N, C-alpha and C positions, 0 to 999 in steps of 0.2 A: 524505534522499539525501545522500550524502557528496560531496566534491568529486571524487573519482576517477569516481564514477557520472556527475556531470555532464559531466566532461571526456569521457568514453566516449560520452555522448549528443551532445555537441556535435561529436565527430568523426563520429558516424554522420549527423547532420544535414548536415555539410559534404560527406560523400560523396554523400548523396542529392541535395543541390543541385547538386553537379557533374555527377552522372549525368543529372540532369533539365534541365540547362542554366538553372538559376534563379540569379539574381544574390544574392538574400537568403537567407543560412542561417537567420536567426532564425525564419522561417515553419515550416521543417521541424523545428527546435529545439522550438518551441512545440508542434507535433503530437506529437513524441516524449515531450515532458515531460508533456502532458495525458493521453497513453495510460498512462504509467507511473502517474500519480496515480489514474486510473480502475481500473487493474489493482489498486492497493493498497486502493482503496474497496471493489471487488468482493470481495477476499480477506477484509477484515474483515467485510463483509455475511455472507459465507459461514460464518464463525465464529459470528456471531449466530444464523444459521440453524442450526448445528450444536447450539447451546444449545437452541433451539426443539425440534429432533428429539430431544434427550436428554429434554426434559420429556415428549414423547410416549412415549418408550421406557420411561421409568422412573416412570410414574405412581405406582406404589404403593410404590417403594423410594427413599426419600431419599438413602441412601448411594450408590446407583448413579448417581442424578442429580448429586450433587456430585462424584463421580469423573469422569463425562463432561464435566461443566462445567470442572472443573480442567484436563483434557486439552485442550479447546478454548481455554481461558484462556491457557494456556502458548504456544500457537501465535501469539498476537498479536505476540510478539517476532520472528517470523519475517517479519512484515510491516513493522513499524515498530521502530527501535531507540528505546532510552530517550532518547538525545540528540534524535531527531527529534521525540519527543513533548515533551520539555522546551522544545525551540526553538518548536514550534507553540504551546504554552502561552503562552510569553513573547511571541511575535508577536501573539497575540490580546489579551493584556493591554494591549500598546502601541498597539493600533488604536483 
């Protein structure tokens, strides 16, 4: 997630907090952030499920299976950017 996306999410949290008469923005921000991360996790899981489905579709044809897997494989960058992956790997190594 880039800084612009975080700023947009913060603005949304602020608007929700004001609308709901809440004093603290951080709780709405945490809910929005968690929902965004769950959405990414679900999208990645669905891509893994597509690979499993490809296996069912192309049992006897390895070329078709590889083609279907490549299509699913490319879509991972629609969910996470290379920078996000690099940052996550760096953070994990530091922990």
